[in-house]
C-alpha positions as CSV (number, residue, x, y, z in Angstrom):
1,M,-29.6,11.3,10.6
2,A,-27.0,8.9,10.2
3,D,-26.1,4.9,9.6
4,T,-25.7,3.5,13.2
5,V,-22.0,2.2,12.8
6,S,-19.1,0.7,15.2
7,S,-15.6,-0.2,15.2
8,N,-14.3,-2.5,17.7
9,T,-10.4,-3.4,17.9
10,L,-10.6,-7.5,18.9
11,F,-6.7,-7.9,18.7
12,E,-3.5,-5.6,18.2
13,G,-0.2,-7.5,18.7
14,D,2.8,-8.2,17.3
15,K,2.5,-6.7,13.6
16,R,-1.2,-8.5,13.9
17,A,-4.4,-6.7,14.4
18,V,-7.8,-7.8,13.7
19,Y,-11.1,-5.1,13.8
20,H,-14.6,-5.6,13.5
21,F,-16.8,-3.0,11.8
22,T,-20.7,-3.1,12.1
23,N,-22.9,-0.7,9.9
24,L,-26.7,-0.9,9.9
25,S,-27.6,2.1,7.2
26,D,-30.8,4.2,7.8
27,G,-29.8,4.9,3.9
28,T,-27.2,7.7,4.0
29,G,-24.3,5.2,3.9
30,E,-20.7,6.0,4.0
31,S,-18.2,7.2,2.1
32,A,-14.4,6.8,2.2
33,V,-14.3,6.4,5.7
34,Q,-11.3,6.0,7.9
35,K,-12.0,2.1,9.4
36,V,-8.3,1.5,10.4
37,D,-5.7,4.6,11.1
38,I,-2.3,2.5,10.7
39,S,-0.6,5.8,12.3
40,A,-2.4,4.5,15.6
41,L,-0.5,0.6,15.0
42,P,2.5,0.2,17.4
43,G,5.4,1.2,15.2
44,A,3.1,3.5,12.7
45,P,4.0,1.1,9.7
46,S,3.9,3.0,6.5
47,Y,1.3,0.1,5.1
48,V,-0.6,-2.5,6.0
49,K,-1.7,-6.2,4.0
50,I,-5.0,-7.4,4.4
51,D,-4.7,-11.3,6.0
52,Y,-8.3,-12.1,5.5
53,V,-11.8,-10.9,5.5
54,D,-15.1,-12.8,6.9
55,F,-18.3,-10.8,6.3
56,V,-22.0,-10.8,6.0
57,V,-23.0,-7.9,4.2
58,S,-26.7,-7.4,3.3
59,G,-28.6,-5.4,0.7
60,M,-25.8,-3.4,-0.1
61,S,-22.0,-3.4,-1.2
62,V,-18.6,-2.4,1.0
63,Q,-15.6,-1.1,-1.6
64,V,-12.7,-1.7,1.2
65,L,-9.9,1.0,-0.4
66,F,-6.2,1.8,0.6
67,D,-6.3,5.6,1.3
68,H,-4.2,7.3,-1.6
69,T,-4.7,10.6,-3.2
70,A,-7.0,8.5,-5.4
71,D,-8.0,5.6,-3.2
72,D,-6.9,2.1,-4.6
73,L,-9.7,-0.6,-4.4
74,A,-8.5,-3.6,-2.8
75,L,-12.1,-5.5,-2.3
76,V,-15.6,-5.2,-2.7
77,L,-17.7,-7.1,-0.5
78,Q,-21.5,-8.6,-1.3
79,G,-23.8,-11.3,0.4
80,D,-21.4,-13.3,3.0
81,G,-18.0,-15.1,3.2
82,K,-14.9,-15.7,4.1
83,L,-11.5,-14.7,2.0
84,C,-7.7,-15.6,3.2
85,F,-4.9,-14.0,1.8
86,K,-2.5,-15.4,4.2
87,D,-1.1,-18.3,1.7
88,V,0.2,-15.6,-1.2
89,A,1.4,-12.8,2.1
90,G,-1.5,-11.0,2.4
91,F,-3.2,-8.8,-0.1
92,K,-0.9,-5.7,-0.1
93,D,-1.5,-1.7,-0.6
94,P,0.0,-1.0,-3.6
95,K,1.3,2.2,-1.9
96,S,0.2,4.3,-4.6
97,A,1.3,8.0,-4.5
98,G,-0.3,10.5,-1.9
99,G,-2.6,9.5,1.1
100,T,-2.4,7.5,4.5
101,G,-2.3,4.0,3.5
102,D,-5.5,3.8,6.2
103,I,-8.3,1.4,4.8
104,L,-11.5,3.1,4.5
105,F,-15.1,2.1,3.9
106,T,-17.5,2.9,1.2
107,T,-21.2,1.9,0.8
108,S,-22.9,1.7,-2.4
109,G,-26.4,0.5,-3.4
110,H,-27.4,1.1,0.4
111,S,-31.0,1.7,1.4
112,S,-33.0,2.0,5.0
113,G,-32.4,-1.4,7.2
114,D,-29.3,-2.4,4.9
115,S,-26.2,-3.8,6.8
116,Y,-22.5,-5.4,6.9
117,S,-20.9,-7.2,9.8
118,I,-16.8,-7.6,8.8
119,T,-14.0,-9.2,10.2
120,L,-11.0,-7.6,9.1
121,G,-7.3,-9.0,10.2
122,I,-4.7,-7.0,9.0
123,S,-0.4,-7.2,9.6
124,Y,2.3,-5.0,9.0
């Protein structure tokens, strides 16, 4: 079996995009799963910034990563909350060596019935 997941684009416009992701775990979990393919964005930017995240994570944690040879940890989400980085010009990809800069999710501590609902706003 596999976790039941969805990825939806809520908005994609002038150098901004908003996505909504869900996961209902069967205990399998996710490991460095691509959630935002930056090469598919208009203009194919070389990096993105996380502007905000609104999340409800139940029973597990979600690591939000920037894809590089050694993935860069951006955030660890647990419980529920809202984080806004607009006042500091966004949470920037450190642009480490290798990789794509795509945004990836990895779950940990997951078991059957755990879930997440994450809305992610980015700019580029």
